[in-house]
Every structure is written in structure tokens, then in C-alpha cells.
C-alpha positions as CSV (number, residue, x, y, z in Angstrom):
1,M,-9.1,-24.8,-5.3
2,P,-6.4,-25.0,-8.0
3,N,-3.4,-22.7,-7.7
4,D,-4.3,-20.8,-10.8
5,A,-7.7,-19.8,-9.4
6,L,-6.2,-18.7,-6.1
7,V,-3.6,-16.6,-7.9
8,A,-6.3,-15.0,-10.1
9,R,-8.4,-14.2,-7.0
10,S,-5.4,-12.7,-5.2
11,W,-4.5,-10.4,-8.2
12,G,-8.2,-9.5,-8.5
13,A,-8.3,-8.5,-4.9
14,L,-5.1,-6.5,-5.2
15,A,-6.6,-4.7,-8.2
16,I,-9.6,-3.7,-6.1
17,L,-7.3,-2.3,-3.4
18,Y,-5.5,-0.2,-6.0
19,V,-8.8,1.1,-7.4
20,A,-9.8,2.1,-3.9
21,M,-6.4,3.9,-3.5
22,A,-7.1,5.8,-6.7
23,L,-10.6,6.8,-5.6
24,A,-9.2,8.0,-2.3
25,A,-6.5,10.1,-4.0
26,W,-9.2,11.5,-6.4
27,Q,-11.3,12.4,-3.4
28,I,-8.5,14.4,-1.9
29,W,-7.3,15.9,-5.1
30,R,-10.7,17.2,-6.2
31,R,-11.6,18.9,-3.0
32,P,-10.7,22.6,-2.4
33,L,-8.5,22.2,0.7
34,A,-5.5,23.9,2.2
35,A,-2.9,23.4,-0.5
36,G,0.0,22.5,1.8
37,R,-1.9,19.8,3.7
38,Q,-3.3,18.4,0.4
39,R,0.1,18.4,-1.2
40,L,1.7,16.6,1.7
41,A,-1.0,13.9,1.8
42,M,-0.7,13.4,-2.0
43,N,3.1,13.1,-1.6
44,F,2.7,10.3,0.9
45,W,0.2,8.7,-1.5
46,G,2.8,8.9,-4.3
47,W,5.5,7.3,-2.1
48,Q,3.1,4.6,-1.1
49,L,2.6,3.8,-4.8
50,A,6.3,3.8,-5.4
51,L,7.0,1.5,-2.5
52,G,4.1,-0.7,-3.5
53,A,5.7,-1.1,-7.0
54,A,9.2,-1.7,-5.7
55,W,8.3,-4.4,-3.1
56,P,7.1,-7.1,-5.6
57,A,10.2,-6.5,-7.7
58,A,12.5,-7.1,-4.8
59,F,10.5,-10.0,-3.3
60,F,9.3,-11.9,-6.3
61,G,11.6,-10.7,-9.0
62,L,15.0,-10.5,-7.4
63,H,14.3,-12.8,-4.4
64,L,16.0,-10.3,-2.1
65,L,14.2,-11.0,1.2
66,L,15.9,-8.5,3.4
67,P,15.6,-5.5,1.0
68,A,12.0,-6.5,0.4
69,L,11.4,-6.6,4.1
70,M,12.9,-3.1,4.5
71,L,10.6,-1.9,1.6
72,A,7.7,-3.6,3.4
73,V,8.4,-1.7,6.6
74,G,8.6,1.5,4.6
75,L,5.4,0.7,2.8
76,V,3.5,0.0,6.1
77,A,4.8,3.3,7.5
78,C,4.0,5.2,4.4
79,A,0.5,3.7,4.1
80,G,-0.1,4.6,7.7
81,L,1.0,8.1,7.2
82,T,-1.1,8.4,4.1
83,L,-4.1,7.1,5.9
84,W,-3.5,9.5,8.8
85,R,-3.1,12.5,6.4
86,F,-6.1,11.6,4.4
87,A,-8.2,11.2,7.5
88,G,-7.4,14.7,8.5
89,L,-8.7,15.9,5.1
90,D,-11.6,13.6,4.1
91,K,-13.0,10.6,6.1
92,I,-14.3,8.8,3.0
93,A,-10.8,8.9,1.4
94,A,-9.3,7.6,4.6
95,F,-11.9,4.8,4.8
96,L,-11.0,3.7,1.2
97,L,-7.3,3.3,2.3
98,V,-8.0,1.1,5.3
99,P,-8.1,-2.2,3.3
100,F,-4.8,-1.4,1.7
101,F,-3.2,-0.6,5.1
102,G,-4.4,-4.0,6.3
103,F,-2.9,-5.6,3.3
104,T,0.5,-4.0,3.8
105,I,0.5,-5.3,7.4
106,S,-0.1,-8.8,6.2
107,L,2.5,-8.3,3.5
108,L,5.0,-7.3,6.1
109,Y,4.2,-10.3,8.2
110,V,4.6,-12.8,5.3
111,N,7.8,-11.1,4.2
112,A,9.2,-11.2,7.7
113,G,8.3,-14.9,8.0
114,F,10.0,-15.7,4.7
115,W,13.1,-13.8,5.8
116,W,13.2,-15.4,9.2
117,L,12.9,-18.9,7.8
118,N,15.5,-18.4,5.1
119,H,18.2,-16.2,6.7
């Protein structure tokens, strides 16, 4: 498979993960739940989005492997906390976040490998 096709499929899969994240957040946001628990879950979701946006800038854009690795650790932690909080509020929303959580773990593994081989 040519590299262009592989990159296109990777970005397409990532887009699907972000659509699933949006659907999960919508599922939590639209339900009449305890406001404090809902707000905390959505705050974790927002931090997950922010870290998800910062990581590629550090890794691909700035080529800063150690800061990207720290962001990846934070992203895995935040994605796990988001998944846990969503699971306590809505099982479908939590299910929609499972693929992204798996993706963040693989992202952490790849980033750690790049850092280990290049430090």
C-alpha cells in the first residue's frame, strides 16, 4: 500500500474516533443528570480534547519527544478518567470512548519508543 493511502486511512480512522468522542459527549450533555457529576465528566472530556490537540503539535510539529511523551501520559490518564466518569453516567457514552482510549495507549507506546530510541 502506498504511503499516501496509509496516511489517508489513518486520518480517516482518527476522524471516526473524534466523531465517537463527540457523540459520547453529546450523550452525556443531553441527559438530565446530577449537574456536578455531569460537569466533572465534561471537564475531563474537554481536557482530553485539549491534550489531544497539543500532542500532535509537540510530536509532529515541534519534534519535542519528551514533552510529547508527557502530554501522551496526560492524555492516557485523562482519557481513562473521562471513560470512567462517563461509565458512571451512561454506558453507551463510555462504550463510544473505548476505541479512543485504546488509541491513546498505542500513541503513548509509539511516542515512548521514539523517545527511547532517540534520547
